[in-house]
NUVEX-76046 format. One record per atom (N, C-alpha, C): residue in three letters; z, y, x. Coordinates in steps of 0.05 Angstrom, whole numbers, padded with zeros to 5 digits, always signed. Atoms other than C-alpha are relative to their C-alpha. Layout:
# residues N
ALAZYX;...
# end
This chain:
# residues 224
MET+00000+00017-00028;MET+05879+03032-00544;MET-00013-00020-00009;PRO+00025+00029-00007;PRO+05835+02973-00531;PRO+00018-00023-00016;ALA-00004+00018+00014;ALA+05855+02915-00570;ALA+00003-00029+00019;THR-00002+00021-00027;THR+05883+02848-00517;THR+00003-00022-00030;THR+00007+00033+00003;THR+05873+02776-00526;THR+00027-00009-00017;PRO-00022+00021-00001;PRO+05924+02730-00562;PRO+00009-00014+00016;GLY-00010+00018-00015;GLY+05969+02703-00510;GLY-00012+00006+00032;ALA+00011-00002-00024;ALA+05921+02741-00454;ALA+00021+00010+00022;GLU-00013-00011-00019;GLU+05959+02765-00388;GLU-00008+00031-00003;PRO+00001-00032+00008;PRO+05972+02845-00403;PRO-00010+00008+00031;PRO+00019-00003-00018;PRO+05931+02883-00351;PRO+00019+00010+00019;PRO-00030-00004-00009;PRO+05970+02898-00283;PRO+00008+00031-00004;PRO-00007-00040-00001;PRO+06007+02971-00271;PRO-00019+00010+00019;PRO+00025-00025-00028;PRO+05969+03023-00223;PRO+00018-00016+00028;ILE-00016+00009-00025;ILE+05985+03010-00151;ILE+00013+00026+00013;LYS-00014-00020-00010;LYS+06034+03053-00125;LYS-00004+00007+00033;ARG+00003-00006-00026;ARG+06018+03092-00056;ARG+00022-00009+00014;SER-00022+00013-00030;SER+06044+03057+00005;SER+00023+00027+00002;THR-00017-00016-00005;THR+06079+03135+00013;THR+00029-00013-00013;TYR-00025-00001+00020;TYR+06136+03114-00040;TYR-00002-00024+00008;ARG-00009+00035-00009;ARG+06145+03041-00020;ARG+00012+00003+00025;HIS-00018+00004-00032;HIS+06158+03053+00055;HIS+00012+00033+00003;GLY-00026-00038+00001;GLY+06199+03130+00037;GLY-00017+00005+00022;ASN+00015-00018-00012;ASN+06142+03160+00084;ASN-00013+00031-00009;LEU+00019-00017+00007;LEU+06121+03212+00047;LEU-00005+00025+00010;ARG+00001-00030-00012;ARG+06137+03278+00087;ARG-00023-00009+00025;SER+00025+00015-00012;SER+06092+03231+00141;SER-00026+00005-00008;ALA+00028+00000+00011;ALA+06037+03222+00090;ALA-00007+00027-00008;LEU+00000-00028-00011;LEU+06040+03299+00081;LEU-00021+00017+00020;LEU-00003-00015-00029;LEU+06042+03324+00150;LEU-00034-00020+00009;ASP+00028+00011+00002;ASP+05975+03274+00162;ASP-00020+00009-00024;ALA+00020-00020+00030;ALA+05941+03303+00091;ALA-00010+00027+00015;ALA+00000-00026-00021;ALA+05957+03370+00125;ALA-00018+00009+00023;LEU+00024-00001-00025;LEU+05926+03354+00194;LEU-00024-00005+00000;GLU+00026+00015+00009;GLU+05866+03328+00166;GLU-00013+00032-00007;LEU+00009-00022+00004;LEU+05856+03396+00131;LEU-00005+00019+00024;ALA-00001-00027-00020;ALA+05878+03437+00189;ALA-00016-00004+00015;ARG+00021+00007-00029;ARG+05827+03396+00243;ARG-00030+00011-00025;GLU+00018-00012+00002;GLU+05773+03415+00184;GLU-00007+00019-00004;GLY+00002-00036+00012;GLY+05782+03484+00160;GLY+00023+00018+00025;GLY-00029-00019+00000;GLY+05851+03512+00202;GLY+00015+00000-00011;PRO-00028-00003+00020;PRO+05911+03533+00180;PRO-00009+00012-00029;ASP+00013-00006+00022;ASP+05875+03574+00126;ASP-00008-00018-00032;ALA+00005+00024+00029;ALA+05852+03500+00089;ALA+00019-00011-00006;VAL-00023+00018+00003;VAL+05921+03479+00091;VAL+00016+00004-00036;SER-00026-00012+00023;SER+05948+03480+00009;SER+00018-00023-00008;LEU-00014+00021+00015;LEU+05999+03439-00018;LEU-00014-00014-00028;ARG+00013+00012+00017;ARG+05956+03424-00074;ARG-00016-00024+00007;GLU+00023+00016-00020;GLU+05902+03396-00027;GLU+00010-00026+00010;VAL-00017+00025-00020;VAL+05958+03356+00010;VAL+00005-00025-00020;THR-00006+00026+00016;THR+05986+03321-00046;THR-00018-00021-00016;ARG+00014+00012+00009;ARG+05922+03307-00079;ARG-00006-00025+00025;ARG+00010+00024-00027;ARG+05901+03267-00008;ARG+00020-00017+00001;ALA-00021+00020-00007;ALA+05969+03240-00005;ALA+00005-00025-00020;GLY+00007+00017+00027;GLY+05956+03205-00075;GLY+00034+00017-00010;VAL-00027-00006+00019;VAL+06031+03235-00104;VAL-00021+00031-00015;SER-00006-00023+00019;SER+06042+03302-00161;SER+00013+00029+00023;PRO-00009-00025-00027;PRO+06043+03370-00120;PRO+00031+00005-00011;ASN-00019-00001-00001;ASN+06117+03377-00148;ASN+00014-00014+00023;ALA-00006+00011-00021;ALA+06121+03320-00091;ALA+00011+00008+00020;ALA-00002-00006-00022;ALA+06111+03361-00036;ALA+00030+00011+00002;TYR-00033-00031-00006;TYR+06177+03415-00052;TYR+00026-00024+00010;ARG-00017+00008-00006;ARG+06216+03357-00030;ARG+00005-00003+00030;HIS+00010-00006-00034;HIS+06193+03362+00043;HIS+00002+00025+00001;PHE+00002-00029-00020;PHE+06169+03426+00049;PHE+00006+00025-00030;ALA-00011-00021+00031;ALA+06194+03494-00007;ALA-00020+00015-00001;ASP+00030-00012+00007;ASP+06125+03520+00003;ASP-00016+00007+00015;ARG+00043+00008-00017;ARG+06057+03528+00031;ARG+00015+00013+00027;ALA-00004-00001-00020;ALA+06092+03568+00089;ALA+00012-00022+00016;ALA-00004+00009-00014;ALA+06137+03522+00108;ALA-00016-00035-00002;LEU+00013+00033-00006;LEU+06084+03454+00103;LEU-00022+00027+00025;VAL+00020-00018-00027;VAL+06035+03512+00148;VAL+00024-00009+00023;HIS-00018+00010-00033;HIS+06096+03511+00200;HIS+00008-00027+00011;GLY+00000+00024-00002;GLY+06100+03437+00197;GLY-00021-00011+00018;VAL+00036+00022-00005;VAL+06026+03417+00198;VAL+00000+00015+00035;SER+00009-00010-00026;SER+06029+03476+00261;SER+00006-00015+00026;GLN-00008+00020-00014;GLN+06078+03440+00304;GLN-00009-00027+00001;ALA+00022+00026-00012;ALA+06042+03367+00297;ALA-00019+00009+00008;ALA+00026+00001-00021;ALA+05978+03399+00319;ALA+00016+00014+00035;MET-00008-00014-00017;MET+06020+03437+00370;MET+00004-00028+00017;ALA-00003+00033-00010;ALA+06046+03359+00396;ALA-00022-00014+00005;ARG+00024+00019-00014;ARG+05976+03334+00397;ARG-00017+00016+00024;ALA+00010-00007-00012;ALA+05954+03388+00442;ALA+00011-00007+00025;ALA-00014+00018-00016;ALA+06020+03364+00479;ALA-00012-00030+00010;LEU+00002+00025+00000;LEU+05993+03299+00471;LEU-00033+00000+00031;THR+00027-00015-00029;THR+05926+03315+00513;THR+00000+00008+00023;MET-00004-00005-00025;MET+05956+03356+00564;MET+00005-00028+00012;GLU-00002+00026-00018;GLU+05993+03290+00584;GLU-00022-00016+00003;GLU+00030+00024-00008;GLU+05922+03247+00579;GLU-00006+00016+00027;GLU+00013-00015-00021;GLU+05903+03297+00636;GLU+00020-00015+00026;ILE-00016+00014-00021;ILE+05962+03285+00677;ILE+00004-00022+00006;ASP-00003+00028-00003;ASP+05968+03220+00660;ASP-00032-00011+00033;ARG+00020+00013-00017;ARG+05899+03209+00697;ARG+00001+00001+00036;LEU-00004-00002-00030;LEU+05926+03230+00771;LEU+00004-00014+00005;ALA-00005+00026-00024;ALA+05931+03185+00829;ALA+00039+00000-00007;PRO-00029-00007-00009;PRO+06007+03172+00843;PRO+00009+00003+00024;VAL-00003-00011-00024;VAL+06042+03205+00889;VAL+00019-00011+00019;ASP-00031+00008-00020;ASP+06099+03159+00913;ASP-00014-00018+00017;GLY+00017+00021-00018;GLY+06078+03115+00967;GLY+00002+00017+00034;PRO+00017-00015-00028;PRO+06062+03128+01042;PRO-00021+00010+00006;GLY+00022-00029+00004;GLY+06015+03192+01050;GLY+00001+00013-00022;GLY+00012-00014+00023;GLY+06025+03216+00989;GLY+00004+00027+00000;ASP+00002-00037-00008;ASP+06014+03292+00983;ASP+00014+00012-00022;ARG-00011-00013+00029;ARG+06063+03319+00932;ARG-00007+00024+00001;ALA-00001-00016+00003;ALA+06043+03385+00948;ALA-00036+00004-00010;ALA+00030+00002+00006;ALA+05968+03372+00926;ALA+00004-00017-00030;HIS-00003+00025+00029;HIS+05995+03325+00868;HIS+00017+00032-00020;ALA-00009-00024+00016;ALA+06035+03394+00842;ALA-00016+00015-00011;ARG+00027-00017+00005;ARG+05968+03427+00846;ARG-00013-00017-00027;ALA+00022+00011+00026;ALA+05930+03380+00809;ALA+00019-00009-00019;ARG-00022+00000+00035;ARG+05990+03374+00754;ARG-00012+00028-00010;PHE+00011-00021+00010;PHE+05980+03443+00751;PHE-00024+00011-00010;ARG+00020-00009+00016;ARG+05904+03442+00736;ARG-00010-00023-00020;ALA-00002+00018+00027;ALA+05915+03385+00693;ALA+00012+00005-00025;VAL-00019-00023+00022;VAL+05963+03429+00643;VAL-00022+00019-00018;GLY+00015-00014+00015;GLY+05910+03475+00639;GLY-00030-00015-00009;THR+00032+00017+00009;THR+05843+03425+00632;THR+00007-00010-00027;GLY-00012+00002+00038;GLY+05886+03396+00571;GLY-00001+00018-00012;TYR-00004-00024+00014;TYR+05893+03459+00548;TYR-00023+00002-00013;ILE+00035-00002-00002;ILE+05822+03475+00545;ILE-00016-00017-00011;ARG+00020+00018+00006;ARG+05795+03412+00530;ARG+00001-00004-00030;PHE-00015+00006+00035;PHE+05841+03407+00458;PHE-00010+00020-00014;ALA+00005-00027+00016;ALA+05821+03480+00444;ALA-00039-00005-00005;VAL+00032+00004+00008;VAL+05740+03457+00445;VAL-00004-00028-00013;THR-00001+00020+00012;THR+05749+03391+00415;THR+00011-00004-00022;GLU-00019-00013+00028;GLU+05799+03409+00366;GLU+00004+00029-00011;PRO-00007-00029+00007;PRO+05793+03478+00345;PRO+00007+00008-00019;GLY-00009+00008+00014;GLY+05816+03468+00277;GLY+00028-00003+00010;LEU-00027+00009-00010;LEU+05873+03441+00304;LEU+00021+00017+00025;PHE-00009-00023-00024;PHE+05888+03489+00364;PHE-00003+00021-00012;ARG-00009-00025+00017;ARG+05880+03547+00309;ARG+00027-00001-00007;THR-00017+00012+00016;THR+05925+03517+00271;THR+00029+00002+00008;ALA-00026-00002-00015;ALA+05981+03508+00326;ALA+00007+00026+00005;PHE-00005-00024-00006;PHE+05978+03580+00337;PHE+00003+00015-00019;HIS+00002-00020+00031;HIS+05978+03601+00263;HIS+00035+00017+00003;VAL-00039-00006+00002;VAL+06064+03600+00267;VAL+00008-00009+00008;PRO-00010-00030+00006;PRO+06109+03628+00293;PRO-00006+00018+00002;ALA+00002-00026-00008;ALA+06102+03697+00302;ALA+00023+00002+00030;ASP-00020-00007-00026;ASP+06150+03685+00363;ASP+00001-00020+00014;MET-00004+00029-00016;MET+06171+03633+00411;MET+00029-00016+00002;ALA-00035+00020+00008;ALA+06230+03606+00378;ALA-00009-00027-00007;HIS+00002+00029+00000;HIS+06204+03546+00364;HIS-00024-00013+00031;ALA+00021+00002-00030;ALA+06160+03540+00435;ALA+00014-00029+00028;THR-00012+00029-00006;THR+06210+03480+00457;THR+00007-00017-00029;ASP-00015+00021+00013;ASP+06226+03446+00396;ASP-00014-00022-00002;THR+00010+00025-00005;THR+06212+03376+00398;THR-00018-00018-00013;THR+00022+00007+00025;THR+06173+03370+00332;THR-00031+00015+00016;GLY+00027-00007-00023;GLY+06116+03400+00381;GLY-00006-00017+00024;ALA+00003+00011-00024;ALA+06129+03356+00441;ALA-00022-00023+00000;GLY+00021+00022+00003;GLY+06084+03304+00464;GLY+00019-00028+00003;ALA-00005+00018-00001;ALA+06099+03234+00481;ALA+00024+00000+00029;GLY-00025+00008-00018;GLY+06142+03249+00543;GLY+00020+00025-00007;GLY-00019-00020+00009;GLY+06184+03302+00504;GLY+00003+00029+00006;LEU+00005-00028-00024;LEU+06156+03364+00539;LEU-00017+00017-00021;THR+00018-00013+00014;THR+06119+03419+00486;THR-00025+00008+00025;PRO+00016-00008-00027;PRO+06059+03452+00521;PRO+00012+00011+00019;PHE-00021-00023-00020;PHE+06092+03509+00537;PHE+00024-00014+00024;GLU-00025+00018-00011;GLU+06152+03466+00566;GLU-00023-00012+00032;LEU+00018+00016-00027;LEU+06089+03424+00604;LEU-00008+00022+00027;LEU+00008-00026-00010;LEU+06066+03488+00635;LEU+00012+00008+00020;GLY-00026-00009-00019;GLY+06133+03516+00657;GLY+00006-00032+00021;ALA-00014+00019-00018;ALA+06148+03441+00691;ALA-00030-00004+00031;ALA+00023+00004-00024;ALA+06079+03448+00733;ALA-00002+00019+00010;LEU+00002-00017-00019;LEU+06098+03514+00754;LEU+00029-00003+00025;ASP-00027+00014-00022;ASP+06167+03481+00777;ASP-00006-00012+00019;GLY+00017+00012-00024;GLY+06125+03439+00814;GLY-00004+00012+00023;LEU+00014-00015-00025;LEU+06091+03489+00852;LEU+00024+00020+00019;VAL-00020-00010-00017;VAL+06153+03515+00872;VAL+00011-00013+00020;GLU+00000+00023-00018;GLU+06182+03458+00897;GLU-00011-00015+00018;THR+00009+00008-00027;THR+06128+03441+00945;THR-00013+00018+00015;GLY+00013-00025-00023;GLY+06120+03510+00971;GLY-00018+00015-00011;LEU+00034-00023+00019;LEU+06051+03537+00928;LEU+00005+00010-00012;LEU-00008-00024+00007;LEU+06098+03583+00894;LEU+00012+00011+00011;PRO-00021-00015-00015;PRO+06144+03634+00926;PRO+00016-00002-00025;ALA-00017-00002+00026;ALA+06202+03626+00874;ALA+00014+00024-00013;GLU-00014-00030+00009;GLU+06215+03699+00872;GLU-00024+00011-00024;ARG+00016-00006+00027;ARG+06147+03697+00829;ARG-00007-00018-00019;ARG+00010+00016+00025;ARG+06157+03638+00788;ARG+00011+00019-00022;PRO-00007-00011+00030;PRO+06197+03682+00733;PRO-00026+00017-00016;GLY+00016-00004+00020;GLY+06153+03691+00682;GLY-00029-00006+00005;ALA+00027-00001-00009;ALA+06089+03666+00711;ALA-00008-00024-00028;GLU+00009+00027+00016;GLU+06080+03616+00655;GLU-00017+00020-00031;PHE+00013-00019+00015;PHE+06066+03674+00610;PHE-00033+00009+00011;LEU+00038-00017-00016;LEU+06005+03710+00656;LEU-00018-00035-00001;ALA+00007+00013+00001;ALA+05982+03633+00663;ALA-00005-00008-00023;TRP+00003-00001+00042;TRP+05983+03618+00581;TRP-00024+00028-00009;SER+00030-00017+00019;SER+05948+03680+00566;SER-00029+00001+00016;ALA+00028+00000+00000;ALA+05889+03672+00614;ALA-00012-00025-00003;VAL+00008+00031+00009;VAL+05881+03597+00593;VAL-00014+00006-00030;HIS+00010-00005+00024;HIS+05889+03620+00525;HIS-00017+00013-00011;GLY+00007-00029+00018;GLY+05852+03681+00514;GLY-00040-00015+00012;LEU+00022+00010+00003;LEU+05791+03637+00542;LEU-00004-00020-00017;ALA+00014+00027+00020;ALA+05795+03574+00499;ALA-00005+00018-00028;VAL+00011-00017+00037;VAL+05793+03631+00430;VAL-00023+00007+00012;LEU+00021-00022-00006;LEU+05736+03670+00467;LEU-00026-00025+00001;MET+00014+00016+00002;MET+05701+03599+00472;MET-00007-00014-00031;ILE+00000+00011+00026;ILE+05718+03569+00395;ILE-00004+00026-00014;ASP+00002-00023+00023;ASP+05716+03640+00359;ASP-00010+00022+00015;GLY+00010-00034-00007;GLY+05688+03697+00409;GLY-00036-00006+00011;PRO+00028-00006-00011;PRO+05622+03704+00451;PRO-00004-00018+00011;LEU+00013+00021-00013;LEU+05626+03641+00488;LEU-00002-00019-00019;ARG-00013+00014+00022;ARG+05631+03597+00428;ARG-00029-00018+00008;GLY+00023+00006+00007;GLY+05558+03579+00441;GLY-00008-00024+00034;VAL-00016+00008-00020;VAL+05582+03544+00514;VAL-00013-00027-00005;THR-00008+00029-00005;THR+05566+03473+00525;THR+00024-00012+00016;GLY-00024+00007-00017;GLY+05625+03427+00548;GLY-00003+00001+00022;ALA+00002-00002-00026;ALA+05599+03417+00612;ALA+00008+00031+00004;GLN-00003-00029-00010;GLN+05596+03493+00619;GLN+00038+00007-00009;ALA-00034-00008+00008;ALA+05677+03503+00580;ALA+00008-00019+00020;HIS-00021-00001-00022;HIS+05698+03456+00637;HIS-00006+00006+00020;ASP+00006-00022-00018;ASP+05663+03494+00687;ASP+00028+00025-00003;ALA-00015-00022+00011;ALA+05695+03554+00659;ALA+00028-00007+00018;GLY-00031+00003-00007;GLY+05765+03530+00660;GLY+00004-00006+00020;GLN-00009+00012-00023;GLN+05767+03499+00722;GLN-00001+00025+00011;ASP-00007-00014-00010;ASP+05748+03562+00750;ASP+00025+00018+00000;LEU-00026-00015+00007;LEU+05795+03603+00715;LEU+00032-00011+00011;ILE-00025+00012-00009;ILE+05847+03555+00731;ILE+00003+00002+00025;GLY-00003-00004-00031;GLY+05827+03559+00801;GLY+00010+00034+00007;MET+00000-00026+00004;MET+05834+03636+00790;MET+00026+00004+00001;ILE-00035+00002+00011;ILE+05912+03634+00763;ILE+00008-00010+00028;GLU-00007+00012-00015;GLU+05919+03589+00816;GLU+00003+00014+00028;ARG+00010-00021-00009;ARG+05901+03637+00870;ARG+00027+00026-00001;GLY-00014-00020+00005;GLY+05936+03690+00842;GLY+00027+00011+00001;LEU-00025-00002+00001;LEU+06002+03664+00838;LEU+00006+00006+00017;
# end
């Protein structure tokens, strides 16, 4: 141990991480896990690397996540919320429908298209998070969980459902054809997204991805 000069001030203690000082360790762990997921998808998320990036010991993670599966589920829901935010951004760009001359049917159609556009945009701009969002769970148990919701409190699945309800309310979609419509629309858009990030269409440009998405959404709208 190095000697100290008599009367000198002792060296300052190591600076503690803000995660401890602010009591926000769970959020810090999720932020680190999101970074890993963005870089390499769900397979890149590990408890050891997450805690290393958060600046805490590996055992600290177990206070908030029982195991790696729980951590991946948490980051999956957080990634789902990012998808919802991207979809909300597309919706927020629409012109307001209130006021004289507002065309509610046109707005409902535009909202439906915005939901699909945002979904595809999230997939092609954040492929790692997109893969993570749909890594777990294996069923629809958490499709409406608030941990996967955007700023408006709706998850991507709920945003799609609300857009379809708007088509029914404005007479663009017959009420008898509404049940189950979200599964058909979701399957088609999700399939295109996967083809563009993991399949034979992954070489398309951003403009081509956008155009293909708009064509597909139009086809879904006509089919509904």
